[in-house]
C-alpha positions as CSV (number, residue, x, y, z in Angstrom):
1,M,136.9,146.0,98.2
2,T,139.8,146.6,95.7
3,K,143.4,145.7,96.5
4,D,144.4,149.4,96.4
5,Y,141.6,150.4,98.8
6,R,142.8,153.3,100.9
7,S,141.7,154.3,104.4
8,G,142.8,156.6,107.1
9,F,142.1,159.4,109.6
10,V,142.1,163.1,108.8
11,A,141.9,165.9,111.4
12,I,140.2,169.2,110.5
13,I,141.7,172.1,112.4
14,G,141.2,175.9,112.3
15,R,140.1,179.0,114.1
16,P,136.5,179.3,115.5
17,N,134.0,180.0,112.7
18,A,136.3,178.9,109.9
19,G,133.6,176.5,108.6
20,K,135.0,173.2,109.8
21,S,131.6,171.7,110.7
22,T,130.0,172.9,107.4
23,L,132.9,171.3,105.4
24,L,132.5,168.0,107.4
25,N,128.8,167.8,106.8
26,H,129.3,168.4,103.0
27,L,132.1,165.8,102.7
28,V,130.1,163.0,104.4
29,G,126.9,164.0,102.7
30,Q,124.8,164.4,105.8
31,K,124.5,166.7,108.8
32,I,126.4,165.2,111.7
33,A,128.0,168.4,113.2
34,I,126.0,171.4,114.3
35,V,126.4,174.6,112.5
36,S,125.9,178.2,113.7
37,D,127.3,181.7,113.1
38,K,128.6,181.6,116.7
39,P,132.3,180.7,117.2
40,Q,133.4,177.7,119.2
41,T,130.2,175.7,118.2
42,T,132.0,172.3,118.2
43,R,133.0,171.2,121.7
44,N,133.8,167.5,121.2
45,R,135.8,165.8,118.4
46,I,133.2,164.7,115.9
47,Q,134.0,161.7,113.8
48,G,132.5,161.7,110.3
49,V,133.0,158.9,107.8
50,L,133.3,159.3,104.0
51,S,133.0,156.0,102.1
52,E,133.8,155.7,98.4
53,Q,134.7,152.8,96.1
54,R,138.4,153.8,96.3
55,G,138.5,154.0,100.1
56,Q,137.3,155.4,103.4
57,V,138.1,158.6,105.2
58,V,137.5,159.1,108.9
59,F,137.3,162.8,109.7
60,L,137.9,164.3,113.1
61,D,136.2,167.7,113.3
62,T,137.8,169.5,116.2
63,P,136.8,172.5,118.3
64,G,138.1,175.9,117.1
65,V,141.5,176.8,118.5
66,H,141.1,179.9,120.7
67,K,142.4,181.3,124.0
68,P,140.4,179.5,126.7
69,K,138.6,181.5,129.4
70,H,137.4,178.5,131.5
71,R,137.9,174.8,132.0
72,L,135.5,173.9,129.2
73,G,137.6,176.1,126.9
74,E,140.8,174.4,128.0
75,Y,139.2,171.0,127.3
76,M,138.2,172.2,123.8
77,V,141.7,173.4,122.9
78,K,143.2,170.2,124.2
79,V,140.9,168.1,122.0
80,A,141.8,170.2,119.0
81,T,145.6,170.1,119.5
82,G,145.6,166.5,120.5
83,S,144.0,165.6,117.2
84,L,147.1,166.6,115.3
85,H,148.8,163.4,116.3
86,G,148.1,159.8,115.1
87,V,146.3,160.9,111.9
88,D,147.3,160.4,108.2
89,A,146.6,164.0,107.1
90,I,145.5,167.4,108.5
91,L,143.1,169.8,106.9
92,Y,144.0,173.3,108.1
93,L,140.9,175.4,107.4
94,V,141.2,179.1,107.0
95,D,138.4,181.7,106.6
96,V,139.8,184.0,103.8
97,T,137.4,186.8,104.7
98,A,138.9,187.1,108.2
99,K,142.0,189.1,109.1
100,F,145.2,187.2,109.6
101,G,146.2,187.5,113.3
102,P,147.6,185.8,116.4
103,G,145.2,182.9,116.2
104,E,146.4,181.8,112.8
105,E,150.0,182.4,113.9
106,Y,149.5,180.1,116.8
107,I,148.1,177.3,114.6
108,L,150.9,177.7,112.1
109,Q,153.4,177.2,115.0
110,L,151.6,174.1,116.2
111,L,151.8,172.7,112.6
112,Q,155.5,173.2,112.4
113,G,156.0,170.5,115.0
114,V,154.1,167.8,113.1
115,E,155.4,165.4,110.4
116,T,151.9,164.7,109.1
117,P,151.0,166.1,105.6
118,V,149.1,169.4,106.0
119,I,146.5,170.4,103.3
120,L,145.7,174.1,103.6
121,V,142.0,174.7,102.8
122,L,141.1,178.3,102.0
123,N,137.4,178.5,102.7
124,K,134.7,181.1,101.7
125,I,136.4,181.9,98.4
126,D,132.9,182.7,97.1
127,L,133.0,185.9,99.2
128,V,136.3,187.1,97.8
129,E,136.8,189.0,94.5
130,K,138.4,186.9,91.8
131,E,141.4,189.2,91.4
132,R,142.2,188.8,95.1
133,L,142.4,185.0,95.0
134,L,145.9,184.5,93.4
135,P,147.5,187.0,95.8
136,L,145.8,185.2,98.7
137,L,147.2,181.9,97.6
138,A,150.7,183.4,97.3
139,E,150.5,185.0,100.8
140,W,149.4,181.7,102.4
141,D,152.0,179.7,100.5
142,K,154.7,181.6,102.2
143,R,153.3,181.1,105.7
144,G,153.9,177.4,106.1
145,K,155.0,174.1,104.5
146,F,151.8,172.8,103.0
147,T,151.6,169.6,100.9
148,A,148.7,171.2,99.0
149,I,146.5,174.3,99.0
150,V,142.9,174.0,98.0
151,P,140.6,177.0,97.7
152,L,136.9,176.2,98.1
153,S,133.5,177.1,99.5
154,A,132.3,174.7,102.1
155,L,128.9,176.2,102.1
156,K,128.4,175.9,98.4
157,G,130.4,172.7,98.0
158,S,132.6,174.2,95.3
159,N,136.0,172.5,94.8
160,T,135.4,169.8,97.4
161,G,136.0,167.2,94.7
162,D,139.6,168.6,94.4
163,L,140.0,168.4,98.2
164,K,138.9,164.7,98.2
165,E,141.5,163.9,95.5
166,E,144.2,165.5,97.6
167,I,143.1,163.7,100.8
168,F,143.2,160.2,99.1
169,K,146.8,160.8,98.0
170,Y,148.0,160.7,101.6
171,L,145.9,157.7,102.8
172,P,147.7,154.4,103.1
173,I,146.4,151.1,101.8
174,G,144.2,149.9,104.6
175,P,141.0,148.3,105.8
176,Q,137.4,149.5,105.9
177,Y,136.9,150.8,109.4
178,Y,133.2,151.4,109.3
179,P,130.2,150.0,107.3
180,E,129.7,151.8,104.0
181,D,126.4,153.4,105.1
182,A,128.0,154.8,108.4
183,V,128.5,158.6,108.5
184,T,129.5,159.0,112.2
185,D,130.6,156.9,115.2
186,H,128.6,159.0,117.6
187,P,125.4,157.5,119.2
188,E,122.0,158.9,118.4
189,R,121.8,160.3,122.0
190,F,124.8,162.5,121.3
191,I,123.5,163.8,118.0
192,I,120.1,164.5,119.5
193,G,121.7,166.6,122.2
194,E,123.8,168.5,119.6
195,I,120.6,169.2,117.5
196,I,119.0,170.8,120.6
197,R,122.1,172.9,121.3
198,E,122.3,174.0,117.7
199,K,118.7,175.4,117.9
200,V,119.5,177.3,121.1
201,L,122.6,178.7,119.5
202,Q,120.7,179.9,116.4
203,R,118.1,181.7,118.4
204,T,120.1,183.3,121.2
205,R,122.6,186.2,121.3
206,E,125.5,187.5,123.4
207,E,126.3,185.6,126.5
208,I,123.9,182.8,126.1
209,P,125.5,180.5,123.4
210,H,128.5,179.3,125.3
211,S,126.7,179.2,128.7
212,I,124.5,176.3,127.6
213,A,124.9,172.5,127.6
214,V,122.3,169.8,126.8
215,E,121.8,166.5,128.5
216,V,119.5,163.9,126.9
217,E,117.9,162.3,129.9
218,Q,115.7,159.7,128.3
219,I,114.9,158.2,124.9
220,E,112.0,155.8,124.7
221,D,111.2,154.1,121.4
222,K,107.5,153.5,121.3
223,E,105.5,151.8,118.6
224,T,104.3,155.0,116.8
225,L,106.9,157.6,118.0
226,V,110.1,158.2,119.8
227,S,109.7,160.0,123.2
228,I,112.7,162.2,124.2
229,R,113.3,164.2,127.4
230,A,116.2,166.6,127.6
231,A,117.5,169.3,129.9
232,I,119.2,172.5,128.7
233,Y,121.6,173.7,131.3
234,V,122.5,177.4,131.8
235,E,124.7,179.2,134.4
236,R,122.3,181.9,135.6
237,D,118.6,182.4,136.3
238,S,118.5,185.3,133.8
239,Q,119.7,183.0,131.1
240,R,117.0,180.5,131.9
241,G,114.4,183.2,131.5
242,I,115.8,184.2,128.0
243,I,115.7,180.6,126.7
244,I,112.2,179.9,128.0
245,G,111.0,183.3,126.6
246,K,107.7,185.1,127.2
247,S,105.0,182.5,128.1
248,G,107.4,179.8,127.0
249,S,107.5,181.0,123.4
250,M,111.3,180.7,122.8
251,L,111.5,177.2,124.3
252,K,108.5,176.1,122.1
253,E,110.3,177.4,118.9
254,I,113.5,175.7,119.9
255,G,111.6,172.4,120.6
256,S,109.7,172.6,117.3
257,E,112.8,173.1,115.2
258,A,114.8,170.4,117.0
259,R,111.9,167.9,116.7
260,Q,111.8,168.4,112.9
261,D,115.5,167.6,112.6
262,M,115.2,164.6,115.0
263,E,112.3,163.2,112.9
264,Q,114.6,163.3,109.8
265,L,117.4,161.7,111.7
266,L,115.3,158.9,113.3
267,G,112.8,158.4,110.5
268,S,110.0,158.5,113.1
269,K,107.6,160.9,114.8
270,V,109.1,162.5,117.9
271,F,107.6,163.7,121.1
272,L,110.1,166.1,122.7
273,Q,110.1,167.4,126.2
274,L,112.6,170.2,127.1
275,W,113.4,171.6,130.5
276,V,115.7,174.5,131.3
277,K,117.8,174.1,134.5
278,V,120.4,176.3,136.2
279,K,123.8,174.9,137.1
280,K,125.9,177.8,138.3
281,D,129.4,178.1,136.7
282,W,129.1,174.7,135.2
283,R,131.9,175.4,132.6
284,N,134.4,175.5,135.5
285,R,133.2,172.5,137.5
286,E,135.0,169.3,136.5
287,G,132.4,166.9,137.9
288,I,129.6,168.5,135.8
289,L,131.9,168.7,132.7
290,R,132.5,164.9,133.0
291,N,128.8,164.2,133.4
292,L,128.1,166.2,130.2
293,G,130.8,164.3,128.3
294,Y,133.7,166.9,128.4
295,D,136.3,164.8,130.2
296,S,139.9,165.9,129.5
297,R,141.2,162.8,131.3
298,E,140.2,160.8,128.2
299,E,142.5,162.8,125.9
């Protein structure tokens, strides 16, 4: 470790579907946050770790800031806004293909009250015509006090090197918080649950995505494989039927895709058992939310 080794904490904030999890996965070089085309995919604050010779960055990928409709939503927004304090820099991620509206105005107001350096990240520039880019930069430059503006494509990884350069400018000289090979501080049980939830999100539509939660009930490491049992919770019987599918077809597909990702994560064969259970109105029931890891009292 060099004498000018820099380390610190960086929060990633933005509207739902801005591409925060995609950016985090690219920056740390491994998939640790689930990705889908559904908004509000991230529910917890995911810590990702980037280690280089010059220093270490601990990223906090937060839930998308939105108007909450239930207690789970309130928890998610509290997690996101709480992450603005006690960090060394903030990445404010904006989807440049989306129309500017009240959601972005609300985030800009939140950022006015922080002293932390804010790096504006204009994401999805690969989907914008080149002649529109400079006017976009000018428009956003007027909307807030940003220490830097970095246009990039999180999906393609373009300009992420420039973003890293900006981030390291604002990190203090400090210790190495995690081992060099660490990419997240979350236990395997959490990531396994998120993998299952991702596969459900990718295969379902309309009211299903945000009505589900996953609880990993058992992980048993045997000699030749890892045996995993998990429950997918929904709020209504009709949702249970959709996720199971005709003759169990949907659940089999979800399980097959999740198992492949788990085998890559664990480096072992996986035997996966999935069950679908109904917990009515679980998103508004504090006891269930706490059991599933969404405890606002910890914030």
